[in-house]
VEXDREN-2710 file (C-alpha; in Angstrom, 1 decimal):
% VEXDREN-2710
k/r/px/py/pz
1/MET/-43.4/-9.8/2.7
2/LYS/-44.9/-13.1/3.9
3/GLU/-45.3/-16.1/1.7
4/ALA/-48.8/-16.6/0.3
5/ALA/-50.8/-19.9/0.5
6/VAL/-53.8/-20.1/-1.8
7/VAL/-56.7/-22.5/-1.0
8/ILE/-59.3/-22.7/-3.8
9/GLY/-62.5/-24.0/-2.2
10/SER/-63.3/-23.2/1.4
11/GLY/-65.2/-26.3/2.3
12/SER/-64.2/-28.8/5.0
13/ILE/-61.2/-30.2/3.1
14/GLY/-60.0/-26.8/2.1
15/LEU/-60.3/-25.5/5.7
16/ALA/-58.5/-28.5/7.1
17/ILE/-55.6/-28.0/4.7
18/ALA/-55.5/-24.3/5.3
19/ARG/-55.0/-25.0/9.0
20/ARG/-52.0/-27.3/8.2
21/ILE/-50.2/-25.0/5.8
22/GLY/-51.3/-21.5/6.7
23/ALA/-49.3/-20.7/9.9
24/GLY/-46.8/-17.9/9.2
25/ARG/-48.2/-17.3/5.7
26/THR/-51.0/-15.1/4.3
27/VAL/-53.8/-17.4/3.4
28/LEU/-55.9/-16.5/0.4
29/LEU/-59.2/-18.3/0.4
30/ALA/-61.0/-18.4/-2.9
31/ASP/-64.6/-19.6/-3.3
32/ARG/-67.6/-19.0/-5.6
33/SER/-69.6/-18.2/-2.5
34/ASP/-68.7/-15.0/-0.7
35/GLU/-70.6/-16.3/2.4
36/ALA/-68.7/-19.6/2.5
37/ALA/-65.3/-17.9/2.1
38/THR/-66.1/-15.3/4.7
39/THR/-67.3/-17.9/7.2
40/ALA/-64.2/-20.0/6.7
41/ALA/-61.9/-17.0/7.0
42/GLY/-63.6/-16.0/10.2
43/LEU/-62.9/-19.4/11.7
44/LEU/-59.3/-19.2/10.7
45/ARG/-58.8/-15.7/11.9
46/GLY/-60.2/-16.7/15.3
47/GLU/-57.4/-19.3/15.5
48/GLY/-54.7/-16.8/14.7
49/TYR/-54.3/-17.1/10.9
50/ASP/-53.7/-14.2/8.5
51/VAL/-56.5/-14.7/6.0
52/THR/-57.9/-12.8/3.0
53/THR/-60.7/-13.9/0.7
54/ARG/-61.6/-13.6/-3.0
55/VAL/-64.8/-14.6/-4.7
56/THR/-63.8/-16.7/-7.7
57/ASP/-65.7/-18.9/-10.2
58/VAL/-63.1/-21.5/-11.1
59/SER/-64.8/-22.1/-14.5
60/ASP/-64.2/-18.5/-15.5
61/HIS/-60.8/-18.0/-17.2
62/ASP/-60.5/-14.3/-16.4
63/ALA/-61.5/-14.8/-12.8
64/VAL/-58.9/-17.5/-12.3
65/GLU/-56.2/-15.4/-13.9
66/ALA/-57.2/-12.5/-11.7
67/LEU/-57.0/-14.8/-8.6
68/ALA/-53.4/-15.8/-9.5
69/ASP/-52.4/-12.1/-9.9
70/ALA/-54.0/-11.3/-6.6
71/ALA/-52.1/-14.1/-4.9
72/ALA/-48.8/-12.9/-6.4
73/ALA/-49.5/-9.4/-5.1
74/LEU/-49.7/-10.8/-1.5
75/GLY/-46.2/-12.3/-1.6
76/PRO/-44.3/-15.2/-2.9
77/VAL/-46.9/-17.9/-3.8
78/THR/-45.4/-21.0/-2.2
79/GLN/-48.5/-23.2/-1.7
80/VAL/-51.5/-23.6/-4.0
81/VAL/-54.3/-26.0/-3.2
82/HIS/-57.3/-26.7/-5.5
83/THR/-60.2/-28.3/-3.7
84/ALA/-63.2/-26.8/-5.6
85/GLY/-65.7/-29.2/-7.1
86/VAL/-69.2/-30.4/-7.3
87/SER/-70.5/-33.9/-6.9
88/PRO/-72.8/-36.1/-9.1
89/THR/-75.8/-35.4/-6.9
90/GLN/-75.2/-31.6/-6.7
91/ALA/-75.0/-30.6/-10.4
92/PRO/-75.8/-31.6/-14.0
93/VAL/-73.2/-33.0/-16.4
94/GLU/-72.4/-29.6/-17.9
95/ARG/-71.7/-28.0/-14.6
96/ILE/-69.5/-30.9/-13.4
97/LEU/-67.4/-30.6/-16.5
98/ARG/-67.1/-26.9/-16.2
99/VAL/-66.2/-26.9/-12.5
100/ASP/-64.4/-30.2/-11.8
101/LEU/-62.6/-30.6/-15.2
102/LEU/-62.2/-27.1/-16.8
103/GLY/-61.9/-25.3/-13.5
104/THR/-58.9/-27.4/-12.4
105/ALA/-57.2/-27.0/-15.7
106/LEU/-57.6/-23.2/-15.6
107/GLY/-56.1/-23.1/-12.1
108/LEU/-53.1/-25.2/-13.2
109/ASP/-52.4/-22.9/-16.1
110/ALA/-52.8/-19.6/-14.1
111/PHE/-50.7/-20.6/-11.2
112/ALA/-48.0/-22.1/-13.3
113/ARG/-47.0/-18.5/-14.2
114/VAL/-46.9/-17.1/-10.6
115/VAL/-45.9/-20.0/-8.3
116/ALA/-42.6/-19.2/-6.5
117/PRO/-39.4/-21.2/-6.9
118/GLY/-39.5/-23.9/-4.3
119/GLY/-43.3/-23.8/-4.2
120/ALA/-45.7/-26.6/-4.5
121/GLY/-49.3/-27.2/-5.7
122/LEU/-51.9/-29.8/-4.9
123/VAL/-55.1/-30.8/-6.7
124/VAL/-57.7/-32.7/-4.7
125/ALA/-59.0/-35.2/-7.2
126/SER/-61.0/-38.3/-6.3
127/MET/-60.9/-42.1/-6.2
128/ALA/-63.6/-41.8/-8.9
129/GLY/-60.9/-41.0/-11.3
130/HIS/-59.5/-44.5/-10.7
131/ARG/-62.8/-46.3/-10.8
132/GLU/-63.3/-46.4/-14.6
133/SER/-59.8/-45.8/-15.7
134/PRO/-57.7/-46.3/-17.6
135/TYR/-59.7/-45.1/-20.5
136/ALA/-58.8/-45.8/-24.1
137/PRO/-55.3/-44.4/-24.8
138/GLU/-56.5/-41.7/-27.2
139/ILE/-59.0/-40.4/-24.5
140/GLU/-56.3/-40.4/-21.8
141/GLU/-53.9/-38.5/-24.2
142/ALA/-56.6/-35.9/-25.0
143/LEU/-57.5/-35.4/-21.3
144/ALA/-53.8/-34.9/-20.4
145/THR/-52.6/-32.7/-23.2
146/THR/-55.5/-30.8/-25.0
147/GLU/-55.1/-27.0/-24.7
148/THR/-57.4/-25.9/-21.8
149/SER/-59.4/-23.6/-24.2
150/GLY/-60.4/-26.7/-26.2
151/LEU/-61.0/-29.2/-23.5
152/LEU/-64.8/-29.0/-23.4
153/ALA/-65.0/-29.3/-27.2
154/LEU/-63.6/-32.8/-27.1
155/PRO/-66.2/-35.1/-28.7
156/PHE/-66.2/-37.6/-25.9
157/LEU/-66.9/-34.8/-23.4
158/GLN/-70.1/-33.8/-25.0
159/PRO/-73.0/-34.2/-22.5
160/ASP/-75.0/-36.4/-24.8
161/ARG/-72.0/-38.8/-25.1
162/ILE/-71.3/-38.9/-21.4
163/GLY/-74.8/-39.7/-20.2
164/SER/-74.7/-39.7/-16.4
165/THR/-73.4/-37.3/-13.8
166/VAL/-71.5/-40.1/-12.2
167/HIS/-69.6/-40.8/-15.4
168/ALA/-69.0/-37.0/-15.9
169/TYR/-67.5/-36.9/-12.4
170/ALA/-65.2/-39.9/-13.0
171/LEU/-64.0/-38.5/-16.3
172/SER/-63.3/-35.1/-14.7
173/LYS/-61.4/-36.5/-11.8
174/ARG/-59.3/-38.8/-14.1
175/ALA/-58.5/-35.6/-16.2
176/ASN/-57.4/-33.9/-13.0
177/SER/-54.8/-36.6/-12.3
178/LEU/-53.6/-36.7/-15.9
179/ARG/-53.3/-32.9/-16.2
180/VAL/-51.4/-32.7/-13.0
181/LEU/-48.9/-35.2/-14.5
182/THR/-48.4/-33.1/-17.6
183/ALA/-48.6/-29.7/-15.9
184/ALA/-45.9/-30.7/-13.5
185/ALA/-43.4/-30.0/-16.3
186/ALA/-44.6/-26.4/-16.6
187/TRP/-44.5/-25.9/-12.9
188/GLY/-41.0/-27.5/-12.8
189/LYS/-39.7/-24.7/-15.1
190/ARG/-40.6/-22.4/-12.2
191/GLY/-38.7/-24.6/-9.8
192/ALA/-42.0/-25.8/-8.3
193/ARG/-43.7/-29.1/-7.7
194/LEU/-47.3/-30.2/-8.5
195/ASN/-49.2/-33.3/-7.3
196/ALA/-52.7/-34.6/-6.8
197/VAL/-54.4/-36.6/-4.0
198/SER/-57.4/-38.8/-4.8
199/PRO/-59.5/-39.3/-1.6
200/GLY/-62.2/-41.8/-1.2
201/VAL/-65.4/-40.9/0.6
202/ILE/-64.5/-38.1/3.1
203/ILE/-67.2/-37.0/5.4
204/THR/-68.0/-33.4/4.4
205/PRO/-71.3/-31.7/3.5
206/LEU/-70.7/-32.6/-0.1
207/ALA/-70.3/-36.2/0.8
208/GLN/-73.4/-36.1/3.0
209/ASP/-75.4/-35.0/-0.1
210/GLU/-74.1/-38.2/-1.8
211/LEU/-74.6/-40.4/1.2
212/SER/-78.2/-39.3/1.6
213/GLY/-79.0/-39.4/-2.2
214/PRO/-80.1/-42.0/-4.6
215/ARG/-76.7/-43.9/-4.4
216/ARG/-76.9/-44.4/-0.7
217/ALA/-77.0/-48.2/-1.0
218/TRP/-73.9/-48.1/-3.1
219/PHE/-72.0/-46.2/-0.5
220/ASP/-73.1/-48.6/2.2
221/ARG/-71.5/-51.4/0.1
222/VAL/-68.4/-49.3/-0.5
223/ARG/-67.8/-48.9/3.3
224/ALA/-68.4/-52.6/3.9
225/ALA/-66.1/-53.7/1.1
226/SER/-63.2/-51.4/1.9
227/ALA/-60.2/-52.6/3.9
228/ALA/-60.5/-49.7/6.3
229/GLY/-64.2/-50.4/6.9
230/ARG/-65.0/-46.7/7.3
231/PHE/-65.0/-43.4/5.5
232/GLY/-62.3/-40.8/5.8
233/THR/-62.0/-37.4/7.5
234/PRO/-60.9/-34.0/6.2
235/ASP/-58.0/-34.0/8.6
236/GLU/-56.7/-37.2/7.0
237/VAL/-56.7/-35.5/3.6
238/ALA/-54.9/-32.5/5.2
239/GLU/-52.2/-34.8/6.5
240/ALA/-51.6/-36.2/3.1
241/ALA/-51.7/-32.7/1.6
242/ALA/-49.2/-31.4/4.1
243/PHE/-46.8/-34.2/3.1
244/LEU/-47.1/-33.6/-0.6
245/LEU/-46.7/-29.8/-0.2
246/GLY/-43.8/-30.1/2.3
247/ARG/-40.1/-30.6/2.1
248/GLN/-40.4/-34.3/2.8
249/ALA/-41.9/-34.8/-0.6
250/GLY/-39.3/-32.7/-2.4
251/PHE/-38.6/-35.4/-5.0
252/VAL/-42.3/-36.0/-5.7
253/THR/-44.0/-34.2/-8.6
254/GLY/-46.5/-35.2/-11.1
255/ALA/-47.9/-37.9/-8.8
256/ASP/-51.4/-38.8/-7.7
257/LEU/-51.8/-40.3/-4.2
258/LEU/-54.8/-42.6/-3.9
259/MET/-56.2/-42.6/-0.4
260/ASP/-59.5/-44.4/-0.4
261/GLY/-59.3/-46.9/2.5
262/GLY/-59.0/-49.7/0.0
263/VAL/-62.1/-49.1/-2.2
264/THR/-60.2/-49.2/-5.5
265/ALA/-58.5/-52.4/-4.4
266/ALA/-61.9/-54.0/-3.7
267/LEU/-63.0/-52.9/-7.2
268/ARG/-59.9/-54.4/-8.8
269/THR/-60.3/-57.7/-7.0
270/GLY/-64.1/-57.9/-7.7
271/GLU/-65.1/-57.7/-4.0
272/LEU/-67.0/-54.6/-5.0
273/THR/-68.7/-53.9/-8.3
274/VAL/-69.8/-50.6/-9.9
275/PRO/-73.6/-50.5/-10.2
END
């Protein structure tokens, strides 16, 4: 039985990562949209990959648990990648919290019980999680350690307290990094590793929605202020993912790799300011 690689979210980044880790494995592509998953699977099959799909709402506990069981039925689950998310322009506060924050936590819990010894997981977070952080110690502790079932009940995660979708997104992505750090202990008991990568602006359809939205001027300033002077590509995220999922990173777990072309550095030095 071949190893199974699970990629949650079949967008540009998920597809790029699947190409890097999928050879010789059965790739399980999960997405809320059957059309998106089927289209991505067709592209991969046309390139020689063994791919199956499953419609999954990452904010639904039972659906995520069923996804983990389906993955384990395919073979030893050695690679798990969570890329699913919505952006501040695409969704209201409540949806961002359910998908980006709760959805990631549910996935970490579910796959902690099926990942194979020697396996590795990766959460695609965001530089946004570094933009407003660190938060107050009690907030960081709650984001990191609260039982998943109680996450959305935290007082500071109530929509009327959060205010904007931008802040909801930043909080969610900070939670992703913190929960990877703590969940790495549970994954370690299975003999598996777990890390996060926090990309900056990566040119995908999701990013295009942001770049053409009301914060367009802000993103122009981001590009100009960053050391790289440009935005990133899905293939660059896939390169980082392949490293963190591979044997070369065998001593790396519970980490968050920030890859934003220097945007966070510009914020820290005052060369770029948050509007």
